Structures are given as C-alpha cells and as structure tokens.
Jmol script that loads the backbone (N, CA, C; Angstrom):
load data "model"
ATOM      1  N   MET A   1     -40.826 -72.266 -27.367  1.00  0.00           N
ATOM      2  CA  MET A   1     -41.835 -73.312 -27.088  1.00  0.00           C
ATOM      3  C   MET A   1     -42.580 -72.878 -25.752  1.00  0.00           C
ATOM      4  N   ASN A   2     -43.842 -72.912 -25.797  1.00  0.00           N
ATOM      5  CA  ASN A   2     -44.518 -72.514 -24.539  1.00  0.00           C
ATOM      6  C   ASN A   2     -44.612 -73.718 -23.627  1.00  0.00           C
ATOM      7  N   ARG A   3     -45.058 -73.435 -22.413  1.00  0.00           N
ATOM      8  CA  ARG A   3     -45.075 -74.419 -21.354  1.00  0.00           C
ATOM      9  C   ARG A   3     -46.057 -75.608 -21.699  1.00  0.00           C
ATOM     10  N   ARG A   4     -47.203 -75.303 -22.261  1.00  0.00           N
ATOM     11  CA  ARG A   4     -48.166 -76.331 -22.585  1.00  0.00           C
ATOM     12  C   ARG A   4     -47.596 -77.263 -23.667  1.00  0.00           C
ATOM     13  N   ALA A   5     -46.897 -76.754 -24.664  1.00  0.00           N
ATOM     14  CA  ALA A   5     -46.349 -77.609 -25.682  1.00  0.00           C
ATOM     15  C   ALA A   5     -45.240 -78.459 -25.105  1.00  0.00           C
ATOM     16  N   LEU A   6     -44.414 -77.872 -24.246  1.00  0.00           N
ATOM     17  CA  LEU A   6     -43.372 -78.660 -23.610  1.00  0.00           C
ATOM     18  C   LEU A   6     -43.957 -79.788 -22.761  1.00  0.00           C
ATOM     19  N   LEU A   7     -44.995 -79.523 -22.029  1.00  0.00           N
ATOM     20  CA  LEU A   7     -45.622 -80.604 -21.234  1.00  0.00           C
ATOM     21  C   LEU A   7     -46.209 -81.652 -22.061  1.00  0.00           C
ATOM     22  N   LYS A   8     -46.850 -81.329 -23.197  1.00  0.00           N
ATOM     23  CA  LYS A   8     -47.332 -82.335 -24.075  1.00  0.00           C
ATOM     24  C   LYS A   8     -46.234 -83.223 -24.638  1.00  0.00           C
ATOM     25  N   LYS A   9     -45.137 -82.590 -25.033  1.00  0.00           N
ATOM     26  CA  LYS A   9     -43.992 -83.365 -25.589  1.00  0.00           C
ATOM     27  C   LYS A   9     -43.397 -84.292 -24.502  1.00  0.00           C
ATOM     28  N   VAL A  10     -43.292 -83.814 -23.325  1.00  0.00           N
ATOM     29  CA  VAL A  10     -42.657 -84.622 -22.224  1.00  0.00           C
ATOM     30  C   VAL A  10     -43.621 -85.784 -21.901  1.00  0.00           C
ATOM     31  N   SER A  11     -44.941 -85.514 -21.865  1.00  0.00           N
ATOM     32  CA  SER A  11     -45.866 -86.614 -21.547  1.00  0.00           C
ATOM     33  C   SER A  11     -45.909 -87.684 -22.629  1.00  0.00           C
ATOM     34  N   ARG A  12     -45.802 -87.231 -23.878  1.00  0.00           N
ATOM     35  CA  ARG A  12     -45.755 -88.219 -24.991  1.00  0.00           C
ATOM     36  C   ARG A  12     -44.486 -89.121 -24.884  1.00  0.00           C
ATOM     37  N   PHE A  13     -43.388 -88.496 -24.594  1.00  0.00           N
ATOM     38  CA  PHE A  13     -42.201 -89.275 -24.427  1.00  0.00           C
ATOM     39  C   PHE A  13     -42.267 -90.191 -23.271  1.00  0.00           C
ATOM     40  N   ALA A  14     -42.891 -89.765 -22.173  1.00  0.00           N
ATOM     41  CA  ALA A  14     -43.041 -90.624 -20.988  1.00  0.00           C
ATOM     42  C   ALA A  14     -43.884 -91.835 -21.352  1.00  0.00           C
ATOM     43  N   TYR A  15     -45.021 -91.628 -22.036  1.00  0.00           N
ATOM     44  CA  TYR A  15     -45.886 -92.762 -22.461  1.00  0.00           C
ATOM     45  C   TYR A  15     -45.165 -93.695 -23.373  1.00  0.00           C
ATOM     46  N   ALA A  16     -44.372 -93.180 -24.296  1.00  0.00           N
ATOM     47  CA  ALA A  16     -43.650 -94.013 -25.236  1.00  0.00           C
ATOM     48  C   ALA A  16     -42.596 -94.820 -24.497  1.00  0.00           C
ATOM     49  N   ALA A  17     -41.893 -94.200 -23.549  1.00  0.00           N
ATOM     50  CA  ALA A  17     -40.883 -94.897 -22.788  1.00  0.00           C
ATOM     51  C   ALA A  17     -41.472 -96.073 -21.925  1.00  0.00           C
ATOM     52  N   VAL A  18     -42.595 -95.782 -21.274  1.00  0.00           N
ATOM     53  CA  VAL A  18     -43.231 -96.795 -20.454  1.00  0.00           C
ATOM     54  C   VAL A  18     -43.713 -97.930 -21.305  1.00  0.00           C
ATOM     55  N   GLY A  19     -44.395 -97.567 -22.366  1.00  0.00           N
ATOM     56  CA  GLY A  19     -44.931 -98.630 -23.326  1.00  0.00           C
ATOM     57  C   GLY A  19     -43.842 -99.489 -23.889  1.00  0.00           C
ATOM     58  N   GLY A  20     -42.778 -98.836 -24.315  1.00  0.00           N
ATOM     59  CA  GLY A  20     -41.661 -99.544 -24.878  1.00  0.00           C
ATOM     60  C   GLY A  20     -40.946-100.455 -23.861  1.00  0.00           C
ATOM     61  N   SER A  21     -40.842-100.007 -22.655  1.00  0.00           N
ATOM     62  CA  SER A  21     -40.194-100.846 -21.654  1.00  0.00           C
ATOM     63  C   SER A  21     -41.083-102.086 -21.312  1.00  0.00           C
ATOM     64  N   MET A  22     -42.386-101.965 -21.511  1.00  0.00           N
ATOM     65  CA  MET A  22     -43.269-103.122 -21.269  1.00  0.00           C
ATOM     66  C   MET A  22     -43.201-104.099 -22.379  1.00  0.00           C
ATOM     67  N   LEU A  23     -42.841-103.694 -23.622  1.00  0.00           N
ATOM     68  CA  LEU A  23     -42.716-104.612 -24.756  1.00  0.00           C
ATOM     69  C   LEU A  23     -41.396-105.354 -24.801  1.00  0.00           C
ATOM     70  N   LEU A  24     -40.359-104.781 -24.277  1.00  0.00           N
ATOM     71  CA  LEU A  24     -39.020-105.391 -24.371  1.00  0.00           C
ATOM     72  C   LEU A  24     -38.956-106.743 -23.709  1.00  0.00           C
ATOM     73  N   PRO A  25     -39.495-106.977 -22.521  1.00  0.00           N
ATOM     74  CA  PRO A  25     -39.389-108.334 -21.966  1.00  0.00           C
ATOM     75  C   PRO A  25     -40.132-109.394 -22.846  1.00  0.00           C
ATOM     76  N   ALA A  26     -41.215-108.977 -23.380  1.00  0.00           N
ATOM     77  CA  ALA A  26     -41.983-109.955 -24.266  1.00  0.00           C
ATOM     78  C   ALA A  26     -41.112-110.331 -25.483  1.00  0.00           C
ATOM     79  N   CYS A  27     -40.509-109.323 -26.116  1.00  0.00           N
ATOM     80  CA  CYS A  27     -39.669-109.645 -27.282  1.00  0.00           C
ATOM     81  C   CYS A  27     -38.508-110.517 -26.914  1.00  0.00           C
ATOM     82  N   HIS A  28     -37.899-110.205 -25.778  1.00  0.00           N
ATOM     83  CA  HIS A  28     -36.725-110.984 -25.323  1.00  0.00           C
ATOM     84  C   HIS A  28     -37.102-112.439 -25.004  1.00  0.00           C
ATOM     85  N   SER A  29     -38.229-112.630 -24.397  1.00  0.00           N
ATOM     86  CA  SER A  29     -38.609-114.023 -23.980  1.00  0.00           C
ATOM     87  C   SER A  29     -38.913-114.889 -25.210  1.00  0.00           C
ATOM     88  N   GLN A  30     -39.337-114.300 -26.379  1.00  0.00           N
ATOM     89  CA  GLN A  30     -39.650-115.111 -27.496  1.00  0.00           C
ATOM     90  C   GLN A  30     -38.446-115.506 -28.298  1.00  0.00           C
ATOM     91  N   LYS A  31     -37.325-114.801 -28.221  1.00  0.00           N
ATOM     92  CA  LYS A  31     -36.169-115.073 -29.075  1.00  0.00           C
ATOM     93  C   LYS A  31     -35.659-116.500 -28.907  1.00  0.00           C
ATOM     94  N   GLY A  32     -35.489-116.965 -27.751  1.00  0.00           N
ATOM     95  CA  GLY A  32     -34.947-118.363 -27.535  1.00  0.00           C
ATOM     96  C   GLY A  32     -35.939-119.473 -27.579  1.00  0.00           C
ATOM     97  N   SER A  33     -37.217-119.043 -27.725  1.00  0.00           N
ATOM     98  CA  SER A  33     -38.287-120.102 -27.620  1.00  0.00           C
ATOM     99  C   SER A  33     -39.061-120.297 -28.920  1.00  0.00           C
ATOM    100  N   GLU A  34     -38.373-120.317 -30.033  1.00  0.00           N
ATOM    101  CA  GLU A  34     -39.052-120.513 -31.308  1.00  0.00           C
ATOM    102  C   GLU A  34     -39.437-121.984 -31.387  1.00  0.00           C
ATOM    103  N   TYR A  35     -40.760-122.214 -31.572  1.00  0.00           N
ATOM    104  CA  TYR A  35     -41.281-123.560 -31.684  1.00  0.00           C
ATOM    105  C   TYR A  35     -41.330-123.902 -33.169  1.00  0.00           C
ATOM    106  N   ASN A  36     -40.771-125.051 -33.489  1.00  0.00           N
ATOM    107  CA  ASN A  36     -40.692-125.476 -34.947  1.00  0.00           C
ATOM    108  C   ASN A  36     -41.483-126.728 -35.096  1.00  0.00           C
ATOM    109  N   LEU A  37     -42.607-126.692 -35.840  1.00  0.00           N
ATOM    110  CA  LEU A  37     -43.487-127.827 -36.070  1.00  0.00           C
ATOM    111  C   LEU A  37     -42.754-128.960 -36.829  1.00  0.00           C
ATOM    112  N   GLU A  38     -41.677-128.583 -37.595  1.00  0.00           N
ATOM    113  CA  GLU A  38     -40.927-129.577 -38.345  1.00  0.00           C
ATOM    114  C   GLU A  38     -40.029-130.434 -37.456  1.00  0.00           C
ATOM    115  N   GLU A  39     -39.811-130.013 -36.235  1.00  0.00           N
ATOM    116  CA  GLU A  39     -38.870-130.803 -35.368  1.00  0.00           C
ATOM    117  C   GLU A  39     -39.553-131.635 -34.312  1.00  0.00           C
ATOM    118  N   ILE A  40     -40.843-131.694 -34.254  1.00  0.00           N
ATOM    119  CA  ILE A  40     -41.519-132.468 -33.249  1.00  0.00           C
ATOM    120  C   ILE A  40     -41.491-134.017 -33.574  1.00  0.00           C
ATOM    121  N   SER A  41     -41.522-134.842 -32.507  1.00  0.00           N
ATOM    122  CA  SER A  41     -41.359-136.287 -32.666  1.00  0.00           C
ATOM    123  C   SER A  41     -42.695-136.929 -33.022  1.00  0.00           C
ATOM    124  N   SER A  42     -43.802-136.429 -32.627  1.00  0.00           N
ATOM    125  CA  SER A  42     -45.113-137.028 -32.937  1.00  0.00           C
ATOM    126  C   SER A  42     -46.150-135.888 -32.935  1.00  0.00           C
ATOM    127  N   CYS A  43     -47.248-136.118 -33.643  1.00  0.00           N
ATOM    128  CA  CYS A  43     -48.289-135.135 -33.784  1.00  0.00           C
ATOM    129  C   CYS A  43     -49.066-134.764 -32.509  1.00  0.00           C
ATOM    130  N   ASP A  44     -48.826-135.538 -31.403  1.00  0.00           N
ATOM    131  CA  ASP A  44     -49.484-135.195 -30.190  1.00  0.00           C
ATOM    132  C   ASP A  44     -48.388-134.580 -29.181  1.00  0.00           C
ATOM    133  N   ASP A  45     -47.204-134.307 -29.694  1.00  0.00           N
ATOM    134  CA  ASP A  45     -46.145-133.803 -28.898  1.00  0.00           C
ATOM    135  C   ASP A  45     -46.199-132.289 -28.769  1.00  0.00           C
ATOM    136  N   LEU A  46     -46.471-131.751 -27.526  1.00  0.00           N
ATOM    137  CA  LEU A  46     -46.456-130.325 -27.307  1.00  0.00           C
ATOM    138  C   LEU A  46     -45.211-129.884 -26.567  1.00  0.00           C
ATOM    139  N   THR A  47     -44.159-130.764 -26.502  1.00  0.00           N
ATOM    140  CA  THR A  47     -42.909-130.402 -25.850  1.00  0.00           C
ATOM    141  C   THR A  47     -42.329-129.140 -26.553  1.00  0.00           C
ATOM    142  N   GLY A  48     -41.956-128.223 -25.744  1.00  0.00           N
ATOM    143  CA  GLY A  48     -41.343-127.008 -26.296  1.00  0.00           C
ATOM    144  C   GLY A  48     -42.334-125.947 -26.733  1.00  0.00           C
ATOM    145  N   LEU A  49     -43.602-126.270 -26.730  1.00  0.00           N
ATOM    146  CA  LEU A  49     -44.574-125.286 -27.095  1.00  0.00           C
ATOM    147  C   LEU A  49     -44.857-124.359 -25.925  1.00  0.00           C
ATOM    148  N   PRO A  50     -44.694-123.044 -26.126  1.00  0.00           N
ATOM    149  CA  PRO A  50     -44.857-122.094 -24.979  1.00  0.00           C
ATOM    150  C   PRO A  50     -46.268-122.260 -24.353  1.00  0.00           C
ATOM    151  N   GLN A  51     -46.333-122.050 -23.035  1.00  0.00           N
ATOM    152  CA  GLN A  51     -47.601-122.169 -22.311  1.00  0.00           C
ATOM    153  C   GLN A  51     -48.671-121.209 -22.890  1.00  0.00           C
ATOM    154  N   GLU A  52     -48.280-120.091 -23.380  1.00  0.00           N
ATOM    155  CA  GLU A  52     -49.212-119.114 -23.980  1.00  0.00           C
ATOM    156  C   GLU A  52     -49.905-119.773 -25.194  1.00  0.00           C
ATOM    157  N   GLU A  53     -49.182-120.521 -25.979  1.00  0.00           N
ATOM    158  CA  GLU A  53     -49.738-121.167 -27.170  1.00  0.00           C
ATOM    159  C   GLU A  53     -50.655-122.313 -26.706  1.00  0.00           C
ATOM    160  N   ILE A  54     -50.279-123.062 -25.729  1.00  0.00           N
ATOM    161  CA  ILE A  54     -51.204-124.084 -25.154  1.00  0.00           C
ATOM    162  C   ILE A  54     -52.507-123.511 -24.627  1.00  0.00           C
ATOM    163  N   ASP A  55     -52.347-122.378 -23.933  1.00  0.00           N
ATOM    164  CA  ASP A  55     -53.568-121.708 -23.432  1.00  0.00           C
ATOM    165  C   ASP A  55     -54.422-121.147 -24.618  1.00  0.00           C
ATOM    166  N   LYS A  56     -53.772-120.672 -25.639  1.00  0.00           N
ATOM    167  CA  LYS A  56     -54.507-120.174 -26.847  1.00  0.00           C
ATOM    168  C   LYS A  56     -55.252-121.373 -27.524  1.00  0.00           C
ATOM    169  N   ARG A  57     -54.586-122.499 -27.649  1.00  0.00           N
ATOM    170  CA  ARG A  57     -55.211-123.684 -28.232  1.00  0.00           C
ATOM    171  C   ARG A  57     -56.498-124.030 -27.352  1.00  0.00           C
ATOM    172  N   ASN A  58     -56.338-124.019 -26.028  1.00  0.00           N
ATOM    173  CA  ASN A  58     -57.460-124.332 -25.166  1.00  0.00           C
ATOM    174  C   ASN A  58     -58.551-123.311 -25.258  1.00  0.00           C
ATOM    175  N   SER A  59     -58.202-122.065 -25.298  1.00  0.00           N
ATOM    176  CA  SER A  59     -59.216-121.005 -25.370  1.00  0.00           C
ATOM    177  C   SER A  59     -60.001-121.008 -26.616  1.00  0.00           C
ATOM    178  N   LEU A  60     -59.411-121.534 -27.711  1.00  0.00           N
ATOM    179  CA  LEU A  60     -60.120-121.678 -29.010  1.00  0.00           C
ATOM    180  C   LEU A  60     -60.911-122.994 -29.080  1.00  0.00           C
ATOM    181  N   GLY A  61     -60.876-123.733 -28.086  1.00  0.00           N
ATOM    182  CA  GLY A  61     -61.592-124.975 -27.973  1.00  0.00           C
ATOM    183  C   GLY A  61     -61.059-126.080 -28.791  1.00  0.00           C
ATOM    184  N   TYR A  62     -59.741-126.054 -29.156  1.00  0.00           N
ATOM    185  CA  TYR A  62     -59.209-127.172 -29.977  1.00  0.00           C
ATOM    186  C   TYR A  62     -59.262-128.524 -29.304  1.00  0.00           C
ATOM    187  N   VAL A  63     -59.753-129.480 -30.034  1.00  0.00           N
ATOM    188  CA  VAL A  63     -59.771-130.968 -29.583  1.00  0.00           C
ATOM    189  C   VAL A  63     -59.241-131.727 -30.762  1.00  0.00           C
ATOM    190  N   GLU A  64     -58.639-132.894 -30.427  1.00  0.00           N
ATOM    191  CA  GLU A  64     -58.029-133.721 -31.456  1.00  0.00           C
ATOM    192  C   GLU A  64     -59.056-134.550 -32.217  1.00  0.00           C
ATOM    193  N   THR A  65     -60.190-134.720 -31.679  1.00  0.00           N
ATOM    194  CA  THR A  65     -61.283-135.389 -32.427  1.00  0.00           C
ATOM    195  C   THR A  65     -62.561-134.599 -32.338  1.00  0.00           C
ATOM    196  N   THR A  66     -63.062-134.224 -33.517  1.00  0.00           N
ATOM    197  CA  THR A  66     -64.185-133.341 -33.628  1.00  0.00           C
ATOM    198  C   THR A  66     -65.451-133.935 -33.055  1.00  0.00           C
ATOM    199  N   PRO A  67     -66.248-133.108 -32.373  1.00  0.00           N
ATOM    200  CA  PRO A  67     -67.531-133.547 -31.955  1.00  0.00           C
ATOM    201  C   PRO A  67     -68.604-133.368 -33.020  1.00  0.00           C
ATOM    202  N   ILE A  68     -68.218-132.729 -34.084  1.00  0.00           N
ATOM    203  CA  ILE A  68     -69.202-132.447 -35.219  1.00  0.00           C
ATOM    204  C   ILE A  68     -68.583-133.092 -36.477  1.00  0.00           C
ATOM    205  N   ARG A  69     -69.224-134.174 -36.848  1.00  0.00           N
ATOM    206  CA  ARG A  69     -68.692-135.036 -37.914  1.00  0.00           C
ATOM    207  C   ARG A  69     -68.299-134.264 -39.225  1.00  0.00           C
ATOM    208  N   GLU A  70     -69.113-133.370 -39.578  1.00  0.00           N
ATOM    209  CA  GLU A  70     -68.857-132.584 -40.803  1.00  0.00           C
ATOM    210  C   GLU A  70     -67.823-131.483 -40.688  1.00  0.00           C
ATOM    211  N   SER A  71     -67.397-131.172 -39.501  1.00  0.00           N
ATOM    212  CA  SER A  71     -66.519-130.027 -39.267  1.00  0.00           C
ATOM    213  C   SER A  71     -65.176-130.566 -38.686  1.00  0.00           C
ATOM    214  N   THR A  72     -64.182-130.780 -39.533  1.00  0.00           N
ATOM    215  CA  THR A  72     -62.872-131.242 -39.121  1.00  0.00           C
ATOM    216  C   THR A  72     -61.822-130.295 -39.565  1.00  0.00           C
ATOM    217  N   CYS A  73     -60.705-130.321 -38.904  1.00  0.00           N
ATOM    218  CA  CYS A  73     -59.602-129.411 -39.298  1.00  0.00           C
ATOM    219  C   CYS A  73     -59.181-129.557 -40.819  1.00  0.00           C
ATOM    220  N   ASP A  74     -59.221-130.747 -41.313  1.00  0.00           N
ATOM    221  CA  ASP A  74     -58.808-130.929 -42.692  1.00  0.00           C
ATOM    222  C   ASP A  74     -59.788-130.368 -43.710  1.00  0.00           C
ATOM    223  N   ASN A  75     -60.981-129.953 -43.310  1.00  0.00           N
ATOM    224  CA  ASN A  75     -61.839-129.238 -44.208  1.00  0.00           C
ATOM    225  C   ASN A  75     -62.140-127.824 -43.722  1.00  0.00           C
ATOM    226  N   CYS A  76     -61.236-127.327 -42.922  1.00  0.00           N
ATOM    227  CA  CYS A  76     -61.283-125.950 -42.425  1.00  0.00           C
ATOM    228  C   CYS A  76     -60.372-125.015 -43.246  1.00  0.00           C
ATOM    229  N   GLN A  77     -60.828-123.836 -43.473  1.00  0.00           N
ATOM    230  CA  GLN A  77     -60.065-122.883 -44.227  1.00  0.00           C
ATOM    231  C   GLN A  77     -58.759-122.471 -43.574  1.00  0.00           C
ATOM    232  N   LEU A  78     -58.639-122.618 -42.255  1.00  0.00           N
ATOM    233  CA  LEU A  78     -57.509-122.217 -41.511  1.00  0.00           C
ATOM    234  C   LEU A  78     -56.417-123.310 -41.315  1.00  0.00           C
ATOM    235  N   TYR A  79     -56.765-124.463 -41.804  1.00  0.00           N
ATOM    236  CA  TYR A  79     -55.897-125.666 -41.649  1.00  0.00           C
ATOM    237  C   TYR A  79     -54.661-125.532 -42.535  1.00  0.00           C
ATOM    238  N   LEU A  80     -53.533-125.932 -41.999  1.00  0.00           N
ATOM    239  CA  LEU A  80     -52.277-126.043 -42.691  1.00  0.00           C
ATOM    240  C   LEU A  80     -51.894-127.499 -42.857  1.00  0.00           C
ATOM    241  N   PRO A  81     -52.142-128.117 -44.080  1.00  0.00           N
ATOM    242  CA  PRO A  81     -51.804-129.585 -44.175  1.00  0.00           C
ATOM    243  C   PRO A  81     -50.406-129.910 -44.006  1.00  0.00           C
ATOM    244  N   PRO A  82     -50.110-131.158 -43.695  1.00  0.00           N
ATOM    245  CA  PRO A  82     -48.701-131.633 -43.576  1.00  0.00           C
ATOM    246  C   PRO A  82     -47.981-131.330 -44.914  1.00  0.00           C
ATOM    247  N   THR A  83     -46.668-131.250 -44.805  1.00  0.00           N
ATOM    248  CA  THR A  83     -45.814-131.055 -45.996  1.00  0.00           C
ATOM    249  C   THR A  83     -44.717-132.150 -45.967  1.00  0.00           C
ATOM    250  N   ALA A  84     -43.860-132.053 -46.916  1.00  0.00           N
ATOM    251  CA  ALA A  84     -42.712-133.020 -46.921  1.00  0.00           C
ATOM    252  C   ALA A  84     -41.820-132.774 -45.699  1.00  0.00           C
ATOM    253  N   LYS A  85     -41.646-131.560 -45.262  1.00  0.00           N
ATOM    254  CA  LYS A  85     -40.865-131.230 -44.120  1.00  0.00           C
ATOM    255  C   LYS A  85     -41.601-131.325 -42.737  1.00  0.00           C
ATOM    256  N   ARG A  86     -42.906-131.255 -42.806  1.00  0.00           N
ATOM    257  CA  ARG A  86     -43.749-131.213 -41.598  1.00  0.00           C
ATOM    258  C   ARG A  86     -44.810-132.307 -41.700  1.00  0.00           C
ATOM    259  N   LYS A  87     -44.611-133.360 -40.902  1.00  0.00           N
ATOM    260  CA  LYS A  87     -45.506-134.478 -40.956  1.00  0.00           C
ATOM    261  C   LYS A  87     -46.910-134.278 -40.333  1.00  0.00           C
ATOM    262  N   CYS A  88     -46.995-133.205 -39.550  1.00  0.00           N
ATOM    263  CA  CYS A  88     -48.239-132.947 -38.872  1.00  0.00           C
ATOM    264  C   CYS A  88     -48.861-131.674 -39.456  1.00  0.00           C
ATOM    265  N   GLY A  89     -50.164-131.601 -39.392  1.00  0.00           N
ATOM    266  CA  GLY A  89     -50.896-130.383 -39.828  1.00  0.00           C
ATOM    267  C   GLY A  89     -50.744-129.257 -38.751  1.00  0.00           C
ATOM    268  N   GLY A  90     -51.085-128.102 -39.183  1.00  0.00           N
ATOM    269  CA  GLY A  90     -51.000-126.967 -38.290  1.00  0.00           C
ATOM    270  C   GLY A  90     -52.253-126.032 -38.486  1.00  0.00           C
ATOM    271  N   CYS A  91     -52.249-124.898 -37.802  1.00  0.00           N
ATOM    272  CA  CYS A  91     -53.365-124.003 -37.933  1.00  0.00           C
ATOM    273  C   CYS A  91     -52.852-122.588 -37.982  1.00  0.00           C
ATOM    274  N   GLN A  92     -53.582-121.740 -38.654  1.00  0.00           N
ATOM    275  CA  GLN A  92     -53.213-120.367 -38.791  1.00  0.00           C
ATOM    276  C   GLN A  92     -53.431-119.523 -37.580  1.00  0.00           C
ATOM    277  N   LEU A  93     -54.213-120.110 -36.619  1.00  0.00           N
ATOM    278  CA  LEU A  93     -54.589-119.337 -35.395  1.00  0.00           C
ATOM    279  C   LEU A  93     -53.683-119.609 -34.237  1.00  0.00           C
ATOM    280  N   PHE A  94     -53.052-120.778 -34.199  1.00  0.00           N
ATOM    281  CA  PHE A  94     -52.185-121.102 -33.077  1.00  0.00           C
ATOM    282  C   PHE A  94     -51.050-122.017 -33.491  1.00  0.00           C
ATOM    283  N   LYS A  95     -50.007-122.096 -32.680  1.00  0.00           N
ATOM    284  CA  LYS A  95     -48.912-122.981 -33.020  1.00  0.00           C
ATOM    285  C   LYS A  95     -49.132-124.326 -32.424  1.00  0.00           C
ATOM    286  N   GLY A  96     -48.366-125.300 -32.998  1.00  0.00           N
ATOM    287  CA  GLY A  96     -48.405-126.654 -32.549  1.00  0.00           C
ATOM    288  C   GLY A  96     -49.102-127.563 -33.538  1.00  0.00           C
ATOM    289  N   PRO A  97     -48.994-128.869 -33.260  1.00  0.00           N
ATOM    290  CA  PRO A  97     -49.571-129.849 -34.220  1.00  0.00           C
ATOM    291  C   PRO A  97     -51.071-129.858 -34.189  1.00  0.00           C
ATOM    292  N   VAL A  98     -51.680-130.170 -35.306  1.00  0.00           N
ATOM    293  CA  VAL A  98     -53.131-130.205 -35.385  1.00  0.00           C
ATOM    294  C   VAL A  98     -53.478-131.504 -36.203  1.00  0.00           C
ATOM    295  N   THR A  99     -54.435-132.300 -35.662  1.00  0.00           N
ATOM    296  CA  THR A  99     -54.802-133.468 -36.357  1.00  0.00           C
ATOM    297  C   THR A  99     -55.893-133.171 -37.408  1.00  0.00           C
ATOM    298  N   GLU A 100     -55.932-134.016 -38.456  1.00  0.00           N
ATOM    299  CA  GLU A 100     -56.889-133.805 -39.500  1.00  0.00           C
ATOM    300  C   GLU A 100     -58.327-133.931 -38.957  1.00  0.00           C
ATOM    301  N   GLU A 101     -58.465-134.853 -37.961  1.00  0.00           N
ATOM    302  CA  GLU A 101     -59.787-135.105 -37.293  1.00  0.00           C
ATOM    303  C   GLU A 101     -60.161-134.078 -36.224  1.00  0.00           C
ATOM    304  N   GLY A 102     -59.285-133.096 -36.020  1.00  0.00           N
ATOM    305  CA  GLY A 102     -59.461-132.162 -34.926  1.00  0.00           C
ATOM    306  C   GLY A 102     -60.541-131.143 -35.237  1.00  0.00           C
ATOM    307  N   TYR A 103     -60.786-130.253 -34.265  1.00  0.00           N
ATOM    308  CA  TYR A 103     -61.830-129.214 -34.383  1.00  0.00           C
ATOM    309  C   TYR A 103     -61.542-128.114 -33.370  1.00  0.00           C
ATOM    310  N   CYS A 104     -61.942-126.935 -33.693  1.00  0.00           N
ATOM    311  CA  CYS A 104     -61.964-125.822 -32.713  1.00  0.00           C
ATOM    312  C   CYS A 104     -63.155-124.925 -33.010  1.00  0.00           C
ATOM    313  N   THR A 105     -63.447-124.009 -32.106  1.00  0.00           N
ATOM    314  CA  THR A 105     -64.631-123.201 -32.253  1.00  0.00           C
ATOM    315  C   THR A 105     -64.532-122.170 -33.324  1.00  0.00           C
ATOM    316  N   TYR A 106     -63.344-122.016 -33.911  1.00  0.00           N
ATOM    317  CA  TYR A 106     -63.233-121.073 -34.971  1.00  0.00           C
ATOM    318  C   TYR A 106     -63.171-121.784 -36.345  1.00  0.00           C
ATOM    319  N   TRP A 107     -63.692-123.011 -36.437  1.00  0.00           N
ATOM    320  CA  TRP A 107     -63.759-123.770 -37.665  1.00  0.00           C
ATOM    321  C   TRP A 107     -64.508-122.951 -38.754  1.00  0.00           C
ATOM    322  N   ALA A 108     -63.873-122.863 -39.931  1.00  0.00           N
ATOM    323  CA  ALA A 108     -64.383-122.089 -41.051  1.00  0.00           C
ATOM    324  C   ALA A 108     -64.420-122.936 -42.294  1.00  0.00           C
ATOM    325  N   PRO A 109     -65.560-123.170 -42.934  1.00  0.00           N
ATOM    326  CA  PRO A 109     -65.611-124.072 -44.096  1.00  0.00           C
ATOM    327  C   PRO A 109     -64.664-123.612 -45.207  1.00  0.00           C
ATOM    328  N   GLN A 110     -64.043-124.533 -45.851  1.00  0.00           N
ATOM    329  CA  GLN A 110     -63.195-124.212 -47.047  1.00  0.00           C
ATOM    330  C   GLN A 110     -64.133-123.664 -48.138  1.00  0.00           C
ATOM    331  N   THR A 111     -63.635-122.726 -48.860  1.00  0.00           N
ATOM    332  CA  THR A 111     -64.402-122.199 -50.005  1.00  0.00           C
ATOM    333  C   THR A 111     -63.737-122.578 -51.287  1.00  0.00           C
ATOM    334  N   ASP A 112     -64.504-122.969 -52.311  1.00  0.00           N
ATOM    335  CA  ASP A 112     -63.948-123.267 -53.640  1.00  0.00           C
ATOM    336  C   ASP A 112     -63.820-121.988 -54.443  1.00  0.00           C
ATOM    337  N   LEU A 113     -62.541-121.610 -54.777  1.00  0.00           N
ATOM    338  CA  LEU A 113     -62.301-120.482 -55.584  1.00  0.00           C
ATOM    339  C   LEU A 113     -62.082-120.991 -57.032  1.00  0.00           C
ATOM    340  N   VAL A 114     -62.847-120.453 -57.993  1.00  0.00           N
ATOM    341  CA  VAL A 114     -62.744-120.878 -59.320  1.00  0.00           C
ATOM    342  C   VAL A 114     -61.897-119.930 -60.152  1.00  0.00           C
TER     343      VAL A 114
END
end "model"
wireframe off; spacefill off
backbone 0.3
color backbone group
C-alpha cells in the first residue's frame, strides 16, 4: 500500500470515529426519555416531553386553536386521530398531544383516495 492510500484510509477512519463519537451521546440521551402519548393525563399535558420536541412544535408554529377556520389539525393529512389507547390526537411531524382544533404552518389538506 502506498503512502497516499494509507493516508486516505487513516483520514476516513478518523472522520468516522469523530462522527460516531458525536452520535453516541444523542442516542444515549434518548433511551430513557421515551415519550408515550398513551400515558399523558390530559391533552394539554407536555410533562415528560423533551425540550427538543417542544422547540420543534414551536418552530412549526403549532397552536391549540387555529387562526384559519378551514385549516384545523383534524382535517390535516399529517394528523393522527385519537385511538382507544390514546385519547389525544397526535402529529406525524412532532411528538406530543395535538388538539383537533389546532393548527401549524405545515398544515396539509387531506386528500380523498378512491
């Protein structure tokens, strides 16, 4: 193996090692902090929701009551309606409870598939 090939191989390994070491803390911090929408006490309860998710909700402009009458979470393509196990709605873009009357800047109209 020539010197140039050896240097390429060593630099690739170094980049991979540095990148991997940056990902490990993120993976570790998420293990114990699983947020479960089925376990919340009320639909306005954000207890246990990681700050990153609260920030994401805010950055997407989520509000519990829509400013646009025709655009609500319950008629958005990204809305996850309540289920037997989950009394609150949810969203495909962020974690946490979502009200049917809510809205965010990523609202997408539901499409009827025939």
